[in-house]
N, C-alpha and C positions, 0 to 999 in steps of 0.2 A: 898286179892290181886285184881288187875286192871284186867277186863275183857277184851277180846281181842276186838279190835276194828280194823277196816279198813277205810283207807281213799283211794281216788282214784281221782287223776289229770291227765291228759295226756298232759296237755296244756304246750309246750316249751314257757317260758316266758324270754321276753328280756327287762329288765325295767333301765329307766337312761334318763338323758337328752342326747339327740343326737341318741337314741337306733332306731329311724325312718332308720337310714343309715343303717341297718342290715337287712333290706327287701330285698335287691337285693341276702343276701347270706341262705335266708330262701325260696326263689322262688326257685333259681337255674335255669335250663332252662325252667321252667314251662311257656304255656299260663295263661293270669292272666285275668283277669275282675275285674275292681275296683267298687264298690259300695260305695256310698257316698252322703252326703247332698249337696245341690244345692249352699248354701254358700262358699262349700270347696275350689271353684273354685278362688272368690273374696278373701280369706284369705290367697290364695296360695299354701294352702294344695295339692290341687290335681297339679299342676303343680311339685310340687316336687316328688311327688308319679310316674308322667310321666316321669319326668329324671333319675329316680333311676331304673325304669323299661325296658324304652327305647323300644326296638322292642318287646318286652316280654308281653306288654301290647296289648291285642286285641281290649278291648274298655273300657268304663265309663258308666255305669249307676248311675245318676247324682239328680234322681228323687226321692230321698228318702224324705218322710213327718215324721212328728212327728205320733208316735202311728198308725204303720201299718195297714192297715185296707183291708177287703176283695175285695172291689169295687174298690181299688186305684193298688194292688197287682194283680189281674188275670191276666190284661193286660201284665202288666212288665213280670208276671212269663212265657208267651207263649213264649211274646220276645226272654226272657233271654234263654230258651232253644232251640229256634230256630236258634239264631244267634250266641251262645256263648256254644252250647251242646259240640263241641270238645275241648274246653278250660278246664284246669284242677282244677285251682287254682281261687278263690276270695280273694280279699283283701278288706275286709270291714273297711274302714274309718269314723268315727263319733260318735255319742254317742248312747245310746240304740237302737234307731230307725232302724240307718244303720243298726249296727250288727242284730239286730232282723232279719231287710229284708234280709239281705245276708244267715241266716241261714234258710229261710225260703225258697229263692231261691237253696239254693244247693241240694236240694233233689227232687227226682222226679219217676213216676211211669212210665208204659209203653207209656200213652198217653198224658205226659207233659201238663195235665189240672190240674189248678189251684184249680178247683173245687174237684177232686177227693181224693186233699189233705186235703182240708177243710170238705168236706162230712165225713172222717173218724175220722177227730178232733170231728166235733159236734157229730159224733154217739160214739167216748169215744173210741174209737178202736183204733188200731195197724197202723201206715200207713208205709206199707215195701216199703220204696224205691229200684228201681231196676239200677238206675244210681246217683252218688252223684259227689258232686266237694268236695275240700279242701279247708279248710280255715284258713284264716291270717287275726287274727282281730287286726286292729289299733285303740283303743279307743282316742276318744276327750276330753273325759270330768271323770270328777273324780267321777265314782259315781256306772254306770251302773255295773259293774261287770261282763256283759255278756259276755267280751272277754275271762273269763274263767271257762265257763258254756256251757252246750249245750242246754240252754232253749229260748226259743225265745215267744214273744208275739204276737198273733194276733187281732185284734179286728172285729168285724161286728156290728156298729153306726148306719147301717143305713138298716137294716132289722130283724136279730135277737138279736141285744144288745146285745151281748154276748163277751167275751175272751176266746181266746183260748190260752192254753200253747203247743207248740210242741218241743218235746224231744226226741230225739233218740241217740246210740251210735253212730252215722254217722256224728251228729251235732257237736259234741265237735270240738272246733276249733285244728286244727294242732299246732299254733304257734298264741302268742299274743305279741303284740310290745307295753309296755308303755310308752311313752316319756311323760313326765311334760309339755315339752315345746309344745305340743301342747296343752295345754290346756289354755294357756295365753291369749287366745282372746276371752275366755268366759265371758260374761256380769255377772252381778251382781246377776241376778234372776235364771242364769241356774248355776252359780255357787252355790246357795245356794241350789236350786234343786236338783245338782247332791250328794253333800256332805250330805244332808238329807236322801238320796236313799241309799247312802252308810252304813252311821248309822244305819236304819232301816234292810239292810242285815245282819249286822254284830251284832243287839241285838236280832232278831229273830234267829239268828243261835244256841243261848245260850238258850232261852225258845221253845226248839224244841226236840221234840221225836227223833230227826235223829241226836241228837250233840252229840260229842263223844271229846275225849281228845286232838285231832288234830285240829279237827275245833276250839274247844274254844279257843285254843291257837291263831289262825289267827283273830275270833271275837271278843277276848278281847281287842288283842294290836289295833285291827282298830277299835273298837268303843272308846278308851280312847284316841289316836289320832284324829280321828276327831272330837270328843269333846274339843278337846283342839286346832286346828289347823283354826275350820271352822270359829270362831269367828273373830280371826287371819286376815284370809284371807278376809273377806267381806270387811274389810276397808284397805284391803293392796293388791287388785287385783292383781298387776304387780311384789309381790314377789317370784322370782323364787322358794326359797328354801322353803316356804309354799306352792307353788303348787305340788312341789314334792313331801313333805310330804303329801296331799292331795291324789296324784296319787298312793301314796304306801298305805294310809289305804284305797281307795278302791280299789286297789289291794287287800289287805288281806282280807276285806270283800267279795270278790268275791270268794277267795279262801276257804271262811269258808265255804258260802249257797251252794259253789258247789256241796257239801257234803250234805247238811243237808236240802235243798229247803227253802225259805221260810214260813210264817206260818201265823198269825191271822190280823196283821196290814197291809203286803200285799192281803191278799184276801178282806179287807174291802177296801183299795186302791181301786180295780177295779171298783166296784159300785162309790165308788166319782167320779173319771173319767169318767167314759160312761155317768151317769146321771149329776154330777154335774159341769163338765169340769175342774175339779183340776188338776193342773198340779202332776203327777206320781211321783215327789218327795216331795212335799207336802203330796199327799193323803195317802202316805205310812208311813208317819211320823207323823203326827199330833195327831195320835192317839197311840202314843207309850207312854207314862204316863198310860194312861189307859189299856193297856193291859197289861205294867208292875203291875200293881195293880193286874190285874185279876192271873198273872205268879205268883207273889212273895207267898211263903207259900207250893206253889204245890209241889216242891221236894226239899229236901236238897240241892242235889248236883247242883241243877240248882240255888238257890241261892246263895251257895259259890262261884260259875264261875259268876255268877251277880254281885257281892261283889266286886269282883275284878276291875271292870268296875268302880265305885264309891269310891274307898278306903274304904275297908270296911263297909259304911255305908247305908247297904242296906234297912233300914229301913227310910230314906229320898230321897232316889235313886228316887220314882217317882216325887218326888216336886224339887229335884235338875234338871230334865230332863225335868220339865215343863217350870223351869225358865231358861235354855238351851235355848229351844223353843223359848219361849217367847222373851228372849232376841235378837233373829234372827229376832223377826218381824211375828212368826209363831202363829196363834190361836190353844189352843190346844182342843177347845170344838166344836161340831156338828153344834150346831146353829150358830157358826161365818163364816158357811159356806153355810147356808139356809135349815140346814135340822133337821127337828121335832123331837122331843125324840120319838113318835111311830116309824117314819122311820127308827133311827139310831137303836133303838132297834131291828126291823126287821133285818137292814142290818146287824148288828151284827149276830145275830143268825144264817142267810142264809150263813154268811163267816164262821162262826165255823163248818158248816155241808160242808164247799167244800173242793176240796182237800188240799189246802192250809192250810186251818185252823184246820184241821187233825192234822197238824204239828206240832200245839201249845198243848205243853204240858195241859193245860189245860181242852183243849177237851176230853181228856182222862181219867180225874180224876173221 
């Protein structure tokens, strides 16, 4: 008999071409702050949101930069709570960095100091917000999954050289609008990195101690679809059908890891990004074949699920995945990114001991 499983995701998801038009319905009569990236204005996205919201839009923060950093967010955070403390909703428009920034802005203690939040994360304790905003996420990439999860990544690249993860009951988005049309302007590199991030989310949800039959269903479908769609999309960036299929696969991967969290490949990726500057989508995917080799044989039930992604051929799955990544121009060896064998071994050992690494089935064997 199958053991009882629990799957929880409170996000109201609107998916499909033109779904952005549903934003006013989701906002209702509440006052809104838009958080987005600078290029959204030139792409016409900021203007569309402004037109949809009209007088409900109290202001726009468009200074989001890749991989939100403590030093950059501190002044933004205090300014946000000073200027927009009475607004009820944040609309986050953009890739993972915009969504992460919005989640970091949406919770505050009594003193409105970003340092209070950072200190709590650094100490590994709970941050208990006294004030919160509601969040509506509008991803413009097909990969982050952050639109349906409570997690936000924060970096300290200048002082402590650390990565923090914020996740609170309050940081679940209220709703997500996944409109594949918003991804059509993505260039080749970001399309690739986003798709590989989603593939990593899906596979890491499978070789995961928190996996369950419901997350497995999302993860298998997402992994299979992304591996089918991404090579085609890379040579047909304007194909609306492929864009929609990639967006759906990324959403399904997000639904999967919203309940499992990520695992070893993501844990390794943080050092690769902060020490070697590797973009997140590449950093979390180039080790997937190696991590899969570690995972295979650990648990029969996980092998069975993983085999579904590779048409039952689990023995050749790591080689197939290596060929897939190499075909997209992604090397799968640490040495290709300037990392020596001693450094990579130390990196893997540290990752296994980290909170994400401990989600990997191999870490508990």
